[in-house]
VOGU-3710 file (C-alpha; in Angstrom, 3 decimals, decimal comma):
1> xxxxxxxxxx> 165,599/112,646/22,248  163,921/111,117/19,252  159,968/110,509/19,887  158,131/108,053/17,465  155,304/108,429/15,978  152,558/105,907/15,728  151,522/104,286/12,628  147,790/105,330/13,133  148,554/108,866/13,918  150,592/108,696/10,709
11> xxxxxxxxxx> 148,019/107,241/8,823  145,186/109,411/9,320  147,553/112,092/8,477  148,749/111,116/5,505  146,272/109,074/3,630  144,513/111,185/1,168  141,767/108,784/-0,979  139,999/110,582/-3,696  136,941/112,768/-3,086  133,768/111,376/-3,956
21> xxxxxxxxxx> 130,220/112,781/-3,578  128,357/112,104/0,132  125,719/109,994/-1,751  128,246/108,150/-3,450  130,261/104,857/-2,734  133,379/105,465/-0,825  135,119/104,471/-4,445  133,634/104,682/-7,600  133,462/101,577/-9,719  136,503/100,625/-11,461
31> xxxxxxxxxx> 139,436/98,017/-11,688  142,964/98,528/-10,338  145,028/98,977/-13,139  148,507/99,593/-11,599  150,426/100,389/-8,703  153,133/102,849/-8,616  155,727/103,511/-5,920  157,613/106,870/-5,242  160,111/107,823/-2,782  162,125/104,120/-2,236
41> xxxxxxxxxx> 166,009/104,152/-2,226  166,872/100,735/-1,203  163,578/98,839/-1,108  162,943/97,420/-4,528  159,245/98,608/-5,925  158,069/94,723/-6,305  158,722/94,440/-2,736  156,240/97,141/-1,931  153,910/95,933/-4,243  153,837/92,299/-2,518
51> xxxxxxxxxx> 152,713/94,077/0,850  149,591/95,693/-1,200  146,318/93,932/-0,200  145,206/95,405/-3,629  146,581/93,996/-6,818  146,168/95,328/-10,668  142,714/93,540/-11,884  140,772/93,760/-8,153  138,232/95,845/-7,678  138,770/99,139/-5,401
61> xxxxxxxxxx> 137,744/98,797/-1,734  138,590/100,952/1,034  138,822/98,439/3,509  141,586/96,608/1,630  143,361/100,136/1,147  143,436/100,912/4,525  144,675/97,394/5,466  147,641/97,633/2,714  148,611/101,047/4,280  148,829/99,451/8,197
71> xxxxxxxxxx> 150,936/96,424/6,467  153,330/98,601/4,980  153,925/100,452/8,458  153,717/96,880/10,372  157,087/96,084/7,915  158,843/98,751/10,371  161,043/99,859/7,062  158,975/103,270/6,119  158,791/106,156/9,038  156,046/107,574/6,666
81> xxxxxxxxxx> 153,550/105,748/3,864  150,883/107,812/1,698  148,410/105,824/-0,433  146,315/107,536/-2,690  143,852/106,577/-5,619  145,096/108,256/-9,040  142,551/107,295/-11,314  142,699/103,673/-12,338  145,973/103,368/-10,671  147,139/103,702/-6,908
91> xxxxxxxxxx> 150,284/105,502/-6,156  152,204/104,575/-2,982  154,572/107,345/-1,683  157,238/106,004/0,926  159,517/107,472/3,248  162,408/104,937/4,368  163,349/104,534/7,829  167,391/105,188/8,038  170,142/102,200/8,201  171,820/102,348/11,263
101> xxxxxxxxxx> 175,545/102,944/10,342  177,084/102,189/13,716  176,019/102,022/17,315  178,106/103,652/20,405  177,965/104,118/24,061  179,089/106,573/26,286  179,401/107,369/29,749  179,624/103,760/30,602  182,516/102,686/32,837  180,770/100,063/35,069
111> xxxxxxxxxx> 179,303/97,710/32,242  181,598/97,748/28,971  180,343/97,710/25,517  180,280/94,616/24,744  177,852/93,747/27,486  175,385/96,529/26,677  175,538/95,884/22,659  174,180/92,052/23,686  171,094/93,777/25,540  170,113/96,466/22,677
121> xxxxxxxxxx> 167,982/95,606/19,816  169,270/98,233/17,292  172,379/96,568/14,999  174,659/98,042/12,470  173,487/97,546/9,484  169,721/97,405/10,175  166,356/99,186/9,958  166,410/102,063/12,525  162,917/103,043/14,331  162,424/105,389/16,934
131> xxxxxxxxxx> 160,474/102,932/19,117  163,652/100,086/19,196  165,812/103,051/20,224  162,895/103,512/23,649  162,948/99,861/24,070  166,773/99,558/23,937  166,783/102,448/26,332  164,581/100,911/28,905  166,702/97,575/28,493  169,851/99,358/29,288
141> xxxxxxxxxx> 168,024/100,726/32,465  167,288/97,452/33,602  170,612/96,376/33,194  171,941/98,571/35,588  168,960/98,373/37,881  170,199/94,955/38,307  173,189/96,067/39,568  172,151/98,263/41,764  172,351/101,930/39,596  168,538/102,780/39,707
151> xxxxxxxxxx> 169,436/106,452/39,233  170,897/105,707/35,855  169,941/107,486/32,443  169,928/106,729/29,301  169,602/109,129/26,234  169,733/107,667/22,569  171,039/110,419/20,294  170,685/110,038/16,664  173,001/111,684/14,397  172,027/112,021/10,693
161> xxxxxxxxxx> 174,200/110,943/7,945  174,050/110,777/4,061  172,504/108,085/2,229  169,768/108,045/4,868  172,320/106,405/7,415  172,246/107,166/11,121  174,578/106,466/14,113  172,970/105,610/17,398  174,788/106,956/20,568  173,198/105,615/23,942
171> xxxxxxxxxx> 174,550/108,484/26,349  174,607/107,094/29,571  174,936/108,624/33,463  175,519/105,677/35,242  174,782/107,367/38,539  175,843/106,007/41,798  174,896/102,544/43,357  172,484/101,989/45,275  173,584/99,584/48,251  171,789/97,298/50,922
181> xxxxxxxxxx> 171,611/99,501/53,674  169,766/97,266/56,209  168,293/93,556/56,236  165,373/93,276/58,484  163,627/89,776/59,226  159,829/89,398/60,487  158,629/86,173/62,168  162,001/84,761/63,271  161,702/83,621/67,235  164,125/80,882/67,138
191> xxxxxxxxxx> 167,227/82,956/65,399  168,504/85,993/65,953  168,569/88,862/63,054  172,510/88,479/62,946  172,174/84,569/62,685  169,987/84,880/59,649  172,437/87,545/57,912  175,187/84,932/57,786  172,608/82,373/55,722  171,579/84,743/52,887
201> xxxxxxxxxx> 173,838/85,800/49,779  172,714/89,244/50,226  175,098/91,514/52,897  174,647/94,940/54,352  176,826/97,933/53,207  179,995/97,874/54,841  183,460/99,808/54,495  184,804/96,420/54,311  183,542/94,967/51,305  185,151/97,313/48,894
211> xxxxxxxxxx> 185,779/94,528/45,754  182,594/92,704/46,694  179,240/92,804/44,648  177,177/90,829/47,688  176,143/94,015/49,275  174,756/95,160/45,631  170,763/94,972/45,593  169,941/92,415/42,939  166,191/91,585/42,776  167,346/87,660/41,314
221> xxxxxxxxxx> 169,239/87,231/44,200  166,070/87,603/46,778  164,996/84,299/45,698  168,131/82,837/45,855  167,837/83,954/49,551  164,485/82,568/50,437  165,709/79,174/49,434  168,974/79,634/51,580  166,726/80,376/54,635  164,459/77,644/53,547
231> xxxxxxxxxx> 166,879/75,484/53,916  168,812/76,423/56,828  165,187/76,382/58,987  164,672/72,651/57,245  168,536/71,700/58,285  167,555/73,048/61,764  164,425/70,594/61,870  161,877/73,163/61,132  159,902/71,036/58,447  156,773/73,548/58,114
241> xxxxxxxxxx> 158,780/76,657/57,639  157,575/79,009/54,644  159,914/82,469/53,754  156,626/84,072/52,818  158,181/87,191/51,447  161,230/89,316/50,393  160,925/92,768/49,558  163,000/95,603/48,685  162,146/99,111/49,644  164,444/102,047/48,371
251> xxxxxxxxxx> 165,176/104,778/50,528  163,650/108,381/49,909  166,796/109,671/48,890  167,221/106,325/46,599  170,697/105,943/47,957  169,636/102,504/49,397  167,479/99,617/49,716  165,900/98,329/52,902  165,158/94,550/52,407  162,629/92,744/54,533
261> xxxxxxxxxx> 162,333/88,766/54,760  158,948/87,298/56,168  159,222/84,002/57,709  156,909/81,692/58,962  158,829/79,030/61,222  156,248/76,525/62,575  157,518/74,132/64,706  160,500/72,218/65,167  160,291/68,573/64,604  162,134/65,495/66,110
271> xxxxxxxxxx> 162,518/62,306/64,584  160,432/59,667/66,192  161,140/56,504/63,784  163,303/56,364/60,801  162,157/52,886/58,845  163,246/51,504/55,201  161,171/49,588/53,740  162,449/47,825/50,220  160,187/45,763/47,447  163,435/44,937/45,759
281> xxxxxxxxxx> 164,152/41,415/45,111  166,880/39,959/46,923  167,681/42,918/48,831  166,213/43,518/51,993  165,766/46,771/54,278  168,221/45,715/56,869  171,311/45,772/54,166  170,042/49,460/53,171  169,141/50,784/56,735  172,643/51,578/57,873
291> xxxxxxxxxx> 172,789/54,450/54,609  170,250/56,634/56,568  171,648/59,706/57,917  168,864/60,339/61,096  168,243/58,015/63,904  165,009/58,394/66,568  166,080/61,174/68,790  167,599/63,306/65,873  166,679/67,044/65,306  164,649/66,708/61,596
301> xxxxxxxxxx> 167,385/67,657/59,201  166,037/68,160/55,215  169,188/67,920/53,886  169,596/64,670/55,837  166,772/63,054/54,450  168,017/64,023/51,020  171,630/63,050/51,372  169,799/59,615/52,746  167,743/59,227/49,744  170,745/59,515/47,507
311> xxxxxxxxxx> 172,887/57,038/49,451  169,957/54,284/50,059  170,013/54,653/46,221  173,473/54,250/45,472  173,908/51,448/48,153  170,913/49,568/45,924  172,860/50,171/42,800  176,051/48,610/44,502  174,159/45,586/45,288  173,009/44,819/42,213
321> xxxxxxxxxx> 169,481/46,858/41,583  170,328/49,140/38,537  166,949/50,948/38,705  165,883/52,211/42,289  163,117/54,605/43,279  163,497/55,847/46,755  160,904/58,043/47,929  160,806/59,224/51,459  157,764/59,739/53,387  157,585/62,342/56,099
331> xxxxxxxxxx> 154,648/62,012/58,626  154,756/65,118/61,154  152,720/64,863/64,144  152,359/68,768/64,965  151,008/68,286/68,185  153,972/66,762/70,088  156,332/67,691/67,585  157,600/64,778/65,985  158,259/63,156/62,893  158,468/59,697/61,050
341> xxxxxxxxxx> 160,479/59,057/58,463  159,830/56,000/56,171  162,386/55,385/53,348  160,234/53,517/50,719  162,693/51,664/48,226  161,269/50,221/45,362  162,224/49,109/41,448  162,492/52,160/39,487  161,747/52,566/35,712  164,009/50,745/33,746
351> xxxxxxxxxx> 165,911/52,906/31,543  169,375/52,648/29,453  171,793/55,350/27,979  171,079/55,541/24,310  174,075/58,218/23,737  175,912/60,898/25,242  175,777/64,644/23,582  178,401/66,929/24,519  178,253/70,730/23,634  179,934/73,707/24,036
361> xxxxxxxxxx> 183,205/72,574/24,127  185,035/74,643/21,334  188,431/74,045/21,919  188,663/70,826/24,334  188,169/67,577/22,520  185,175/65,436/23,034  187,429/62,454/24,311  188,223/64,500/26,975  185,537/65,211/28,484  183,525/61,628/27,558
371> xxxxxxxxxx> 186,077/59,579/29,674  185,258/61,526/32,700  181,646/59,797/32,576  181,102/57,001/34,987  178,682/56,060/32,156  179,008/54,516/28,863  176,324/54,068/25,904  174,222/51,258/26,579  174,804/50,996/30,369  171,572/51,320/32,762
381> xxxxxxxxxx> 171,080/54,493/34,096  172,203/55,502/36,814  171,577/59,126/38,652  174,547/58,413/41,062  176,892/58,140/38,812  175,758/60,490/36,315  176,169/63,115/39,279  179,485/61,665/39,921  180,219/62,128/36,177  179,268/66,191/36,383
391> xxxxxxxxxx> 181,244/66,564/39,396  184,613/64,878/37,597  184,008/66,997/34,506  183,890/70,260/36,826  187,166/68,986/38,657  189,047/69,128/35,334  188,951/72,964/35,891  188,939/73,704/31,979  185,248/74,763/32,159  183,075/77,766/33,952
401> xxxxxxxxxx> 180,225/76,098/33,600  179,047/72,051/33,287  175,740/71,462/32,926  173,958/67,564/32,603  170,606/66,471/31,947  168,541/64,051/30,251  165,868/63,694/27,717  163,537/60,860/26,402  165,649/58,773/23,783  164,109/56,746/20,861
411> xxxxxxxxxx> 162,134/54,452/22,803  160,177/54,751/26,840  163,398/52,735/28,344  166,185/54,960/26,412  167,435/58,133/27,909  169,756/60,798/26,004  172,645/62,434/28,333  173,082/65,897/27,319  176,362/67,345/28,806  176,885/71,173/28,077
421> xxxxxxxxxx> 179,805/72,894/29,092  181,119/76,326/29,232  184,723/76,580/28,043  187,078/79,387/30,192  190,870/80,239/29,638  192,887/77,338/30,766  196,114/79,521/30,763  197,998/80,996/33,241  201,104/83,205/33,645  201,490/84,228/37,437
431> xxxxxxxxxx> 203,516/86,385/39,370  203,550/86,303/42,658  205,193/87,042/45,888  205,303/87,019/49,623  207,170/85,949/52,978  207,409/82,669/54,977  209,291/81,829/58,244  210,940/78,970/56,398  211,879/80,508/53,081  212,119/84,247/53,578
441> xxxxxxxxxx> 211,125/86,809/50,791  210,213/84,853/47,769  209,268/85,750/44,506  207,130/83,250/42,041  207,022/83,294/38,497  204,899/80,170/36,513  203,493/79,510/33,080  201,035/76,999/32,849  198,594/75,342/30,493  196,249/73,214/32,084
451> xxxxxxxxxx> 194,483/71,953/28,803  197,089/71,906/25,879  195,456/72,384/22,719  192,429/70,671/24,232  193,939/67,318/24,635  193,732/67,534/28,496  197,778/67,732/28,707  198,704/70,193/31,692  202,212/71,859/30,998  204,222/73,905/33,463
461> xxxxxxxxxx> 207,141/75,909/33,969  207,474/77,255/37,581  210,093/79,116/39,054  210,870/80,314/42,974  213,137/82,606/44,109  213,708/83,175/47,903  216,060/83,922/50,676  216,243/80,351/51,788  215,110/78,445/48,855  215,108/78,275/45,046
471> xxxxxxxxxx> 213,359/76,256/42,434  212,850/75,922/38,894  210,565/73,055/37,573  209,574/72,167/34,227  206,751/69,424/34,400  204,222/67,866/31,754  201,393/65,421/32,833  198,669/63,594/30,767  195,877/62,307/33,138  194,575/60,030/30,910
481> xxxxxxxxxx> 197,720/58,679/28,565  196,000/56,733/25,462  192,298/57,684/26,907  192,719/54,788/29,796  193,218/54,963/33,592  196,640/55,895/33,592  198,531/59,257/34,139  201,622/60,019/32,969  204,240/62,564/33,457  207,524/63,976/33,786
491> xxxxxxxxxx> 209,781/66,752/35,802  212,822/68,591/35,244  213,779/70,404/38,356  216,937/72,671/39,896  216,529/73,388/43,543  218,783/75,221/45,715  218,394/75,454/49,789  220,055/77,491/52,179  220,228/75,530/55,524  222,974/77,503/57,015
501> xxxxxxxxxx> 221,205/78,835/59,879  219,820/75,313/60,830  222,590/72,615/59,930  225,575/74,991/58,677  225,267/73,985/54,624  224,169/74,607/51,315  222,480/72,307/49,321  222,000/72,145/45,532  220,158/69,532/43,551  219,033/68,935/39,639
511> xxxxxxxxxx> 217,792/65,936/38,038  214,611/64,686/36,452  211,995/62,615/37,511  209,270/60,442/35,267  205,854/59,211/37,196  202,766/57,257/36,333  199,493/57,089/38,439  195,846/55,068/37,981  192,994/54,789/39,839  191,141/51,482/41,372
521> xxxxxxxxxx> 188,454/53,048/41,905  186,475/56,684/42,844  188,425/56,688/46,120  191,508/54,880/45,749  194,319/55,536/43,653  198,341/54,680/43,297  201,299/56,440/41,571  204,665/55,147/40,952  208,052/57,379/39,844  211,408/56,934/39,221
531> xxxxxxxxxx> 214,216/60,329/40,011  217,543/60,435/39,352  219,160/63,892/41,014  222,436/64,682/41,394  222,706/66,418/44,731  225,757/68,785/46,461  226,741/69,703/49,900  228,395/72,811/49,236  229,366/76,091/51,425  229,454/74,674/54,922
541> xxxxxxxxxx> 230,493/76,433/57,406  234,121/76,321/58,886  232,312/75,672/62,599  229,650/73,176/61,154  229,542/69,711/62,561  232,073/67,491/61,885  229,482/65,063/60,177  228,233/67,787/57,826  231,724/68,490/56,978  232,750/64,998/56,317
551> xxxxxxxxxx> 229,192/64,836/54,138  230,505/67,775/51,533  230,345/66,986/47,936  228,684/65,631/45,483  226,115/62,250/45,356  224,105/60,378/42,901  220,117/59,534/43,706  218,628/56,729/42,159  215,140/56,239/43,669  211,835/54,426/42,857
561> xxxxxxxxxx> 208,915/55,569/44,921  205,578/54,878/44,875  202,346/56,260/47,040  198,859/54,955/47,350  196,169/56,943/49,268  192,592/56,202/49,951  190,698/59,424/50,141  187,041/60,079/51,276  187,349/63,423/51,831  184,522/66,185/50,531
571> xxxxxxxxxx> 187,097/68,119/49,443  190,573/67,837/48,619  191,466/71,844/48,875  188,880/72,506/51,945  187,879/69,508/53,644  185,186/69,608/56,205  184,426/65,813/56,425  185,879/62,686/55,619  189,135/61,092/55,713  192,453/59,723/53,950
581> xxxxxxxxxx> 195,116/57,466/54,556  198,385/57,787/52,460  201,621/55,104/52,527  204,579/56,346/50,567  207,867/54,274/50,520  211,007/54,914/48,490  213,883/52,659/47,573  217,058/54,409/46,391  220,333/51,956/45,274  219,572/50,922/41,958
591> xxxxxxxxxx> 222,273/52,879/40,821  223,904/55,965/42,187  225,535/56,687/45,176  223,067/55,935/48,113  221,155/52,866/49,252  218,096/52,731/51,596  214,621/52,446/51,897  212,481/55,051/53,261  208,454/54,736/54,011  205,918/57,172/55,607
601> xxxxxxxxxx> 202,581/56,625/56,453  199,996/59,265/57,189  196,428/60,375/57,130  193,819/63,170/58,427  190,211/62,511/59,743  187,956/65,486/59,456  185,065/65,960/61,721  182,505/68,588/60,872  180,469/70,174/63,970  177,813/72,496/61,416
611> xxxxxxxxxx> 174,867/70,395/62,855  175,749/70,887/66,493  177,241/74,322/66,262  174,953/75,593/62,885  178,021/76,751/61,179  180,117/74,646/58,614  183,300/76,552/59,789  183,494/74,838/63,228  186,003/71,530/61,866  187,883/69,221/63,840
621> xxxxxxxxxx> 190,561/68,132/61,951  192,823/64,717/63,631  196,020/63,976/61,834  199,034/61,770/62,267  202,281/60,828/60,389  205,089/58,216/61,018  208,008/57,694/58,992  211,134/55,402/58,789  214,349/55,653/56,753  216,505/52,294/56,797
631> xxxxxxxxxx> 219,907/52,423/55,207  221,234/49,010/53,476  224,415/48,118/52,366  227,901/49,630/53,159  226,722/52,995/52,726  225,150/55,313/55,185  222,353/57,612/54,543  223,116/61,173/53,515  221,806/64,319/55,635  219,607/65,377/52,889
641> xxxxxxxxxx> 217,817/62,112/52,909  216,842/62,246/56,620  213,695/63,730/58,085  213,437/66,897/60,141  211,419/68,273/62,417  210,213/71,446/63,530  208,160/74,228/61,976  205,508/73,703/59,502  204,992/69,788/61,439  205,566/70,792/65,013
651> xxxxxxxxxx> 204,512/74,357/65,643  206,176/75,893/68,826  209,435/75,157/67,186  211,975/76,251/64,880  212,546/74,618/61,639  214,851/71,273/62,379  214,410/72,779/66,384  213,560/69,425/67,398  215,701/65,915/67,242  219,340/65,138/67,375
661> xxxxxxxxxx> 222,023/67,750/66,938  225,555/68,503/67,323  225,941/69,150/71,005  228,940/71,425/70,515  228,202/73,080/67,409  224,222/73,222/67,879  223,667/72,120/63,981  220,610/69,451/63,326  221,524/66,491/62,248  217,926/64,673/60,931
671> xxxxxxxxxx> 217,068/61,468/62,259  215,657/58,223/60,589  212,387/57,731/62,636  209,604/60,366/62,849  206,287/60,538/64,035  203,715/63,593/64,533  200,437/63,700/65,786  198,477/67,049/65,543  194,443/68,102/66,740  193,069/71,228/65,474
681> xxxxxxxxxx> 189,881/72,986/66,098  188,838/75,743/62,985  186,336/77,938/64,058  184,630/81,064/63,043  185,560/84,244/64,707  182,361/85,922/64,382  183,896/88,428/61,519  181,504/88,586/58,642  182,311/85,539/56,419  182,925/87,358/53,511
691> xxxxxxxxxx> 186,032/88,193/55,333  187,494/84,659/55,005  189,395/85,190/58,530  189,271/82,119/60,526  191,070/81,011/63,813  192,619/77,667/64,642  193,262/75,886/68,228  195,907/73,254/67,587  197,959/70,648/69,900  201,364/69,178/67,957
701> xxxxxxxxxx> 202,894/66,151/69,268  206,118/64,902/67,999  209,882/63,139/68,138  212,653/62,300/65,743  215,392/60,281/66,529  218,227/57,583/65,213  220,954/59,869/63,651  223,578/57,538/63,806  226,365/60,512/63,666  228,474/59,973/66,729
711> xxxxxxxxxx> 232,006/59,793/66,114  235,375/59,846/67,995  237,601/62,631/67,574  239,861/61,948/64,208  243,134/63,848/63,405  242,571/67,169/63,915  238,906/66,547/63,599  236,439/66,732/67,067  234,426/64,307/67,850  230,710/64,139/67,135
721> xxxxxxxxxx> 228,672/63,576/70,566  224,989/63,696/69,279  222,360/65,093/72,018  218,470/64,970/71,641  218,506/61,419/70,081  216,415/59,732/72,621  212,924/60,012/70,795  211,327/62,103/73,970  208,024/63,373/72,600  207,969/67,217/72,254
731> xxxxxxxxxx> 204,558/68,984/72,339  203,757/72,475/70,815  200,306/74,144/71,387  198,902/77,758/70,289  196,160/79,800/68,176  195,966/80,405/64,795  194,618/83,247/62,295  193,961/82,081/58,636  192,968/84,897/56,187  192,125/84,040/52,374
741> xxxxxxxxxx> 192,903/87,674/51,361  192,062/89,631/48,251  196,207/88,962/47,815  196,521/85,304/49,096  196,259/83,149/52,288  197,849/84,384/54,808  198,659/82,563/57,982  199,273/83,443/61,659  200,838/81,076/64,056  201,053/81,862/68,013
751> xxxxxxxxxx> 202,255/78,681/69,719  204,277/77,923/72,836  206,520/74,613/73,173  205,107/73,203/76,505  207,223/69,943/76,386  210,763/70,378/75,440  214,586/69,339/75,952  216,971/72,446/76,951  218,846/71,866/73,724  215,498/72,399/71,242
761> xxxxxxxxxx> 215,400/75,362/69,259  211,860/76,966/69,918  209,711/79,756/67,849  206,501/81,523/69,357  205,631/83,062/65,829  205,194/82,053/62,449  204,045/83,907/59,724  203,494/82,860/56,141  202,106/85,025/52,964  201,864/84,286/49,410
771> xxx> 199,941/85,382/46,444  199,525/84,624/42,352  197,734/86,926/39,792
//
């Protein structure tokens, strides 16, 4: 290991001033006539002379000579310096520090070279000093300590090369990782340790966390845990809570950590009064009071106070007050455990958006980001619109991080909005596989670019090969055509479906679709489409229903459709609160071989039970759907255009297991009228949250009717007698498990058909699995 020699020690050893009698002054009188430099290889002599505080023409002074020596050492360019007086001249002998030829790391596998190289100060082609190497050693150890590897060792090795060059190699022994062995809580009287362990981000080491780092000790995470605990207690009504400490103690064998959180819970408060006062012109408190998320008798909730503050400000903006300041005043009465909450609404400081600066986007064009902002330059500044703008930019999916902040503008009433983004890869090559009850074993191949050449275009090629369904799609979508509120796209598709187990035939369809969509506001959007598709019913079973045999062959579908949706869900992917209503209509008959109008109305309402049960995974979802197919003209609809019930939309029954069917062959014939209703309660199973396993209890109700497929015998063809066309409700109920595994989403459903007809086809177990990587 290289050891550093201090400049002071080297000075005492190397500087040898001219000897003088003890009674004489330190330097005999004289003037510096010149400075001679020896030993320099890379550094110019004039550069070395420039560091000297004594210059030709100056009188000799020992103090200034000492300071010159120190200055030369301080440059870091030399490992040794000697300064002597030679008559009327000064001689400076230097030994230059070597130049780094290469920096390398050996023995590291958990942290790659690039990450370590960003931490060290020694760089290729820089000047090497032992002090820098030791400082880098300490930095590398700190990097490993942050990742729980406190037993790591680092040794900098210096390899001497010719021409005063060196290679610097950091030999690393990463050592075992020190995981969190135990989480302790002190001072918690109202919540158990097990409950609080679910709140903090740090987890205890366990065998089922092989791919997780939440059980690794990270000092920075402890502060985050303290804030999570504080916010949890505030949501539960403990307005005086203090998380006074979060300490980590290393086990004697250095194998793990014991982490202890110290909590002062304080008293739990209930709301005694909620009031809103308004000092805004033309806006009364009554117009804003309904935005408060708390009322008398509720348990105090810090998050609800924050949500109410934002909601009141947003409502005031909508009522015509662009500059609003909402201040919640919390008056706590510790004696009786009550809290009064007064939201004071007054006019805020006037501010306008001077400009919007966007940084960090190397590939994505500015306009793609700017068009997501709900604020424009010159608009009145609105915090709610700024938050919404940040969320819309994040929702693009092009960036790993989005930060939006404000800075003062050129005048007191001007602000500059700064948006900083960190781009991430938007291209995807996916290979997936899985199994589902409906499609059987499947293979999924896809190629997608969600931000084509930085323009925001979404281009996709996807293929699915399954036992009972295969599909190929080519799709291109511009989410903001000509930078307007208009999404424009097109699809080319080829689909085959094997329905021989359900209705005795196979189906093939191919064609294209063009579509356009727009937003009326943040919650209401609509899309229209045109589809031209060739459909072929083939490979019909010889014993299939006469109705299906007569439909064998090819038809051309020319269809115009529209969908309008009002969406107030908190998330489209994993909703826990809010609702949506959607209406879709299709009209076929503008050319083609079929004429019909088909409409479908569906919606869902999500009720969170987080405040009541203390866990966000408790959610009640209530959904319903109704559809109607009505042919017109002289042509009947085809079986491929009808509704089918069972399987995913009515658990407890097989796919197409409910509704009209041929009494003799048992083939499902589909129907014109369908309705379904599902009530599902989602809940945790008491397992560690990071496992991603949740439970479901559900009741599905549905009906399908209107086949119009009855027909008398004709020639050698038998008559078609339809059963199950009376539209009576069917009911299935059961339990399910969902696992967001590292390999994809796995769904297991166990359902019993409790209201059924004797000719229905039931199914107790459904399994679905799929993944992409």
